[in-house]
C-alpha positions in Angstrom: -80.4 -146.0 -100.3 -80.0 -143.3 -102.8 -77.7 -140.2 -102.6 -79.9 -137.5 -103.0 -79.2 -134.0 -102.6 -81.6 -132.3 -100.0 -82.3 -128.5 -100.5 -82.0 -126.7 -97.1 -83.9 -123.4 -97.2 -87.1 -121.6 -96.1 -89.4 -124.4 -94.6 -86.6 -127.1 -95.2 -84.4 -127.3 -92.1 -81.3 -129.5 -92.3 -82.4 -133.1 -91.7 -79.9 -133.5 -88.9 -81.2 -130.4 -86.8 -85.0 -131.3 -86.9 -87.0 -132.3 -83.9 -86.8 -136.0 -83.4 -89.9 -138.0 -83.6 -91.6 -138.0 -80.1 -89.2 -135.3 -78.7 -91.2 -131.7 -78.0 -89.8 -128.7 -79.1 -90.6 -127.1 -75.8 -90.2 -129.9 -73.4 -90.7 -127.9 -69.9 -94.0 -126.6 -72.0 -96.0 -123.5 -70.7 -95.4 -122.6 -67.1 -98.5 -123.2 -65.0 -100.5 -120.7 -63.8 -98.9 -118.1 -66.2 -101.2 -115.0 -66.8 -101.5 -112.9 -69.8 -102.1 -109.1 -69.4 -106.1 -109.5 -69.6 -105.9 -112.0 -66.8 -103.7 -109.7 -64.6 -106.0 -106.5 -65.4 -109.1 -108.8 -64.6 -107.7 -109.6 -61.1 -106.5 -105.9 -60.4 -110.0 -104.7 -61.4 -111.6 -107.2 -58.9 -109.4 -106.1 -55.9 -111.5 -104.5 -53.3 -111.2 -100.9 -51.9 -113.0 -99.1 -49.4 -115.1 -96.1 -49.9 -117.4 -93.8 -47.9 -120.9 -93.6 -49.4 -123.9 -92.0 -47.7 -121.6 -92.0 -44.5 -120.7 -95.6 -44.6 -117.7 -97.3 -45.4 -118.3 -99.9 -47.9 -116.1 -102.3 -49.9 -116.4 -102.5 -53.7 -114.4 -103.8 -56.5 -111.7 -101.4 -58.4 -114.1 -102.0 -61.7 -117.1 -100.7 -59.8 -115.3 -97.7 -58.3 -114.1 -96.6 -61.7 -117.5 -96.8 -63.2 -118.9 -95.0 -60.1 -116.3 -92.3 -60.6 -117.1 -91.9 -64.2 -120.8 -91.7 -63.6 -120.3 -89.0 -60.7 -118.0 -87.1 -62.9 -120.8 -87.0 -65.7 -123.3 -86.0 -63.2 -121.4 -83.0 -62.1 -121.0 -81.7 -65.6 -117.6 -83.1 -67.0 -118.2 -82.9 -70.7 -115.3 -85.7 -71.3 -117.1 -88.0 -68.8 -120.4 -87.5 -70.7 -119.0 -87.8 -74.1 -117.2 -91.1 -72.7 -120.5 -92.5 -71.1 -123.0 -91.6 -73.9 -122.4 -94.7 -76.1 -122.7 -96.9 -73.5 -125.8 -95.1 -72.2 -127.3 -95.7 -75.6 -126.2 -99.4 -75.8 -127.9 -100.0 -72.3 -131.1 -98.5 -73.5 -131.2 -100.4 -76.6 -130.8 -103.6 -74.8 -133.6 -102.6 -72.4 -135.9 -101.7 -75.2 -134.9 -105.0 -76.9 -135.8 -107.0 -73.6 -139.2 -105.1 -73.2 -140.0 -105.9 -76.9 -139.2 -109.6 -76.4 -141.5 -109.4 -73.3 -144.4 -108.0 -75.3 -144.1 -110.4 -78.1 -143.9 -113.4 -75.9 -147.2 -111.9 -73.8 -149.0 -111.8 -77.4 -147.7 -115.2 -78.1 -148.9 -116.5 -74.6 -152.6 -115.0 -75.1 -152.7 -116.4 -78.7 -151.9 -119.9 -77.4 -154.5 -119.4 -74.5 -156.9 -118.2 -77.0 -156.5 -121.0 -79.2 -156.8 -123.6 -76.4 -160.2 -121.8 -75.0 -161.5 -121.9 -78.8 -160.5 -125.7 -79.0 -162.0 -126.3 -75.7 -165.2 -124.8 -76.6 -165.7 -126.6 -80.0 -164.7 -130.0 -78.3 -161.6 -130.3 -80.1 -159.4 -130.0 -77.2 
């Protein structure tokens, strides 16, 4: 065995204090069922609340209640609510338009397939 000097520094911890092979640096690990902020927020937004709508008491999630309040405020003329919802309205419209375009192209494709089939049938190729 040679007596080499070992440089201790950044990314070079002393050899005696390194993790031993087969031993975890975090033996207990992450606690089970630990939740991050997004998971907690998701759970809170899914909680049910009771509201009265059209004279009937119904239960909806807090997420739906927030959206309902935002839309109702915008309908009443709250310019801040309108400004906040407007980009989302445009996105919904764009998605709807994209769906309609896909349906229209699908219908055109289907028609061309049917026409090709009928032409082949008449000519005796199919």
